[in-house]
C-alpha positions in Angstrom: 107.7 94.8 88.1 108.5 98.0 90.1 112.1 98.8 90.6 112.8 99.0 94.4 115.9 101.1 93.7 113.9 103.9 92.1 112.0 105.9 94.7 109.2 108.4 94.2 109.0 111.5 96.4 107.5 110.4 99.8 104.0 111.4 100.6 102.3 112.1 104.0 101.7 109.0 106.1 98.6 108.7 108.3 97.7 106.7 111.4 95.5 103.9 110.2 93.2 104.6 113.1 92.3 108.0 111.6 89.0 108.0 109.6 89.4 107.7 105.9 87.4 110.9 105.3 89.8 112.9 107.6 92.8 111.3 105.8 91.5 112.4 102.4 90.9 116.0 103.6 94.3 116.4 105.1 96.0 114.7 102.1 94.4 117.4 99.8 95.6 120.1 102.1 99.1 118.5 102.1 99.1 118.8 98.3 97.9 122.4 98.1 98.6 124.1 101.5 101.5 122.2 103.1 102.1 125.3 105.4 98.9 124.5 107.3 100.3 121.1 108.3 103.3 122.3 110.3 103.5 120.2 113.4 103.3 123.0 115.9 101.0 125.3 113.9 97.4 126.1 114.7 94.8 125.8 111.9 93.7 129.3 111.3 93.0 131.8 108.5 90.8 131.4 105.5 91.8 129.1 102.7 89.9 129.4 99.4 90.0 127.0 96.6 90.8 128.2 93.1 87.3 127.6 91.9 85.7 129.5 94.7 88.2 132.4 94.3 87.3 132.7 90.6 83.5 132.6 91.4 83.9 135.2 94.1 86.0 137.4 91.8 83.5 137.3 89.0 80.5 137.7 91.3 82.1 140.8 92.8 82.9 142.2 89.4 79.3 141.6 88.2 77.9 143.2 91.3 80.2 146.3 90.9 79.4 146.5 87.2 75.7 146.2 87.8 75.7 148.8 90.6 77.7 151.2 88.5 75.3 150.8 85.5 72.2 151.3 87.7 73.7 154.4 89.4 74.7 155.9 86.0 71.2 155.3 84.6 69.6 156.8 87.7 71.7 159.9 87.6 71.0 160.3 83.9 67.4 160.0 84.6 67.6 162.9 87.0 68.6 165.3 84.3 66.0 167.9 83.3 63.6 166.6 80.6 62.0 168.4 77.6 59.8 171.4 78.6 56.1 171.0 78.4 55.8 173.1 75.3 58.4 171.1 73.4 57.4 169.6 70.0 55.7 166.2 70.2 58.5 164.4 68.5 61.1 165.8 70.9 58.8 164.9 73.8 58.4 161.4 72.4 62.1 160.9 72.1 62.7 162.1 75.6 60.1 159.7 77.0 61.7 156.8 75.1 65.1 157.8 76.4 63.9 157.9 80.0 62.1 154.5 79.5 65.4 153.0 78.3 67.2 154.5 81.3 64.7 153.0 83.6 65.1 149.5 82.0 68.9 149.9 82.1 68.7 150.8 85.8 66.5 147.8 86.5 68.9 145.4 84.7 71.8 146.9 86.6 70.0 146.4 89.9 69.3 142.8 88.9 72.9 142.1 88.0 74.0 143.8 91.3 71.7 141.7 93.3 72.7 138.5 91.5 76.4 139.2 91.8 76.0 140.0 95.5 74.0 136.9 96.2 76.5 134.7 94.4 79.3 136.3 96.3 77.5 135.7 99.6 76.8 132.1 98.7 80.5 131.6 97.7 81.7 133.1 101.0 79.3 130.9 103.0 80.5 127.8 101.1 84.2 128.8 101.7 83.5 129.3 105.3 81.8 125.8 105.5 84.8 124.2 103.7 87.3 126.0 106.0 85.3 124.8 109.1 85.5 121.2 107.8 89.2 121.6 106.9 90.1 123.1 110.3 88.2 120.4 112.1 89.9 117.7 110.1 93.3 119.2 110.9 92.6 119.3 114.6 91.3 115.7 114.5 94.4 114.6 112.6 96.9 116.5 114.7 99.5 114.0 115.9 98.2 111.3 113.6 100.0 112.1 110.4 103.6 112.7 109.3 104.5 115.1 106.5 107.8 114.4 104.6 108.9 118.0 104.9 109.3 117.6 108.7 112.0 114.9 108.2 115.7 115.2 107.8 117.2 114.2 104.5 118.2 110.7 105.5 114.8 110.1 107.2 113.0 111.3 104.1 114.9 108.9 102.0 114.1 106.0 104.3 110.4 106.9 104.2 110.5 107.0 100.4 112.0 103.5 100.4 109.4 102.2 102.8 106.6 103.6 100.7 108.0 102.2 97.5 108.3 98.7 99.1 104.7 98.9 100.4 103.4 100.0 97.0 105.3 97.0 95.4 103.7 94.6 97.9 100.2 96.0 97.4 100.6 95.9 93.6 101.7 92.2 93.6 99.6 89.2 92.8 100.7 87.9 96.2 98.6 90.6 97.8 95.8 91.0 95.3 95.1 87.3 95.0 95.6 86.8 98.8 98.1 84.0 98.2 98.9 82.2 101.4 96.5 84.5 103.2 99.1 87.3 102.9 96.7 89.7 101.2 94.5 89.9 104.3 97.5 90.3 106.6 99.0 93.0 104.4 95.8 95.0 104.4 95.9 95.2 108.2 99.5 95.2 109.1 101.2 97.1 106.3 99.5 100.5 107.1 100.4 100.0 110.7 104.1 99.2 109.8 104.3 102.3 107.6 102.9 104.5 110.3 105.3 103.0 112.9 108.2 103.7 110.6 107.0 107.3 109.7 106.3 108.2 113.3 109.7 106.9 114.4 111.4 108.9 111.6 109.4 112.0 112.7 110.7 111.7 116.3 114.2 110.9 115.1 114.2 114.0 112.8 112.9 116.3 115.5 115.7 115.3 117.9 118.4 115.2 115.2 117.4 118.8 114.1 117.5 120.0 117.6 121.0 118.7 118.2 122.4 119.4 114.8 123.6 122.9 115.6 124.4 122.3 119.2 128.1 123.0 120.2 129.9 123.1 123.5 133.2 124.4 124.7 133.2 122.2 127.8 134.6 118.7 127.0 132.0 117.0 129.3 129.1 118.7 127.4 130.8 117.9 124.1 131.0 114.2 125.1 127.2 114.4 125.9 126.5 115.7 122.5 128.7 113.1 120.9 126.9 110.4 122.8 123.5 111.8 121.7 124.6 111.6 118.1 125.8 108.1 118.4 122.5 107.1 120.0 120.7 108.8 117.1 122.8 106.8 114.7 121.7 103.6 116.4 118.1 104.8 116.2 118.5 105.4 112.5 120.0 102.0 112.0 117.1 100.4 113.8 114.6 102.2 111.7 116.5 101.3 108.5 116.4 97.7 109.5 112.6 97.8 109.5 112.8 99.4 106.0 115.2 96.8 104.8 112.8 94.1 106.0 110.0 95.7 104.1 112.1 95.8 101.0 113.0 92.1 101.3 109.4 91.3 101.6 108.7 93.3 98.5 111.4 91.4 96.6 109.9 88.1 97.8 106.5 89.3 96.5 108.0 90.1 93.2 109.7 86.7 93.1 106.4 84.9 93.8 104.8 87.0 91.0 107.5 86.0 88.6 107.4 82.3 89.4 103.5 82.3 89.4 103.6 83.7 85.9 106.1 81.0 84.8 104.1 78.3 86.5 100.9 79.5 84.7 102.8 79.3 81.4 104.1 75.8 82.2 100.6 74.7 83.2 99.2 75.9 79.9 102.0 74.0 78.0 101.1 70.9 80.0 97.4 71.3 79.2 98.3 71.5 75.5 100.7 68.6 75.6 98.1 65.9 74.7 97.0 67.8 71.6 100.7 68.3 70.6 101.4 64.6 71.0 98.5 63.7 68.8 99.7 66.1 66.2 103.2 64.7 66.4 101.9 61.2 66.0 99.9 62.2 62.9 103.0 63.7 61.3 105.3 60.7 62.2 107.6 63.0 64.2 106.8 61.4 67.6 110.3 60.0 68.6 111.9 63.4 68.5 108.9 65.6 69.4 107.6 63.6 72.4 110.9 64.1 74.2 110.7 67.8 73.8 107.1 67.9 75.0 107.9 65.7 78.0 110.8 68.0 78.9 108.5 71.1 78.7 105.7 69.6 80.8 108.0 68.2 83.4 108.9 71.8 84.1 105.5 72.4 85.5 106.3 70.2 88.4 109.6 72.0 89.0 107.9 75.4 88.8 105.2 74.2 91.3 107.9 73.3 93.8 109.7 76.6 93.2 106.4 78.5 93.6 105.8 76.7 96.9 109.3 77.6 98.1 108.9 81.2 97.0 105.6 81.5 98.8 107.1 80.1 101.9 109.9 82.6 101.7 107.4 85.4 101.2 105.6 84.3 104.3 108.8 84.4 106.3 109.7 87.8 105.0 106.2 89.1 105.8 106.6 87.8 109.4 109.9 89.7 109.7 108.6 92.9 108.1 105.1 93.1 109.6 105.4 91.8 113.2 102.6 92.9 115.6 104.0 96.0 117.3 102.8 98.4 120.0 102.2 102.0 118.8 105.1 104.3 119.4 104.5 107.1 121.9 104.2 110.6 120.6 106.8 113.1 121.7 
């Protein structure tokens, strides 16, 4: 089971209403070009992938090399040849040399054209990728939260929320849709994460703006102190949502644990008949049957515990994932 006390670094959170393709594009940009995701920045400039950059570099090098070779062969071909009265052998060598220069020039021109064509294709592909990237960024603007925007305490809360969500989604409770909670998680859990992340973004934005504010006037200082107290209350309210998610994750883990124990008890119960027969054959029934009956009786106890755990998980889900209006964007 995942340890809820060990948190991975938080990752960007997306509004569930954002198309999956757009989320995937922006998530890749977040991993490689986080500077483009600044909340107040405009998507601009050319971003080239490592692969495209290598292709462009090699294509340009090939084009330059081919052009240089072709030019050198052409210039060498312009040098004066053997005079008309030169011996036939010298004339033959001169003709062979010029033929080689011609072939070398042709090969150089082919390499030049191929390198230039590949460079143009790579440039067009990069332009197309950038157009897609910029469009995705514009479509996603205001619909994602990057951890780098958050204050330290807010970033820690986001990490906790994401760890709890990952634990829930990885549980049998979710994957086997026990008690109908899997279907509810699929819809409500992304919404809850988005609500928490967007609240943390707005909290961080306001907290950063007021962190360095000072005042000489006592009345203004009181205003700043009041603002900080209000922000502390906001942080407490958001943390309460995170704690509710963590409690739901713990209940999901408990259901998983009891379900595993119940499955083991049921397997023991299924084998109990064969064990009784074996005991009877070995004349050890009086002592052995009592042991088997004690083991199989645990199946009923585990079933009751499982039912209680599932009921507790449903209560925790109701507390952690209540239907909520989307927070306004500021």
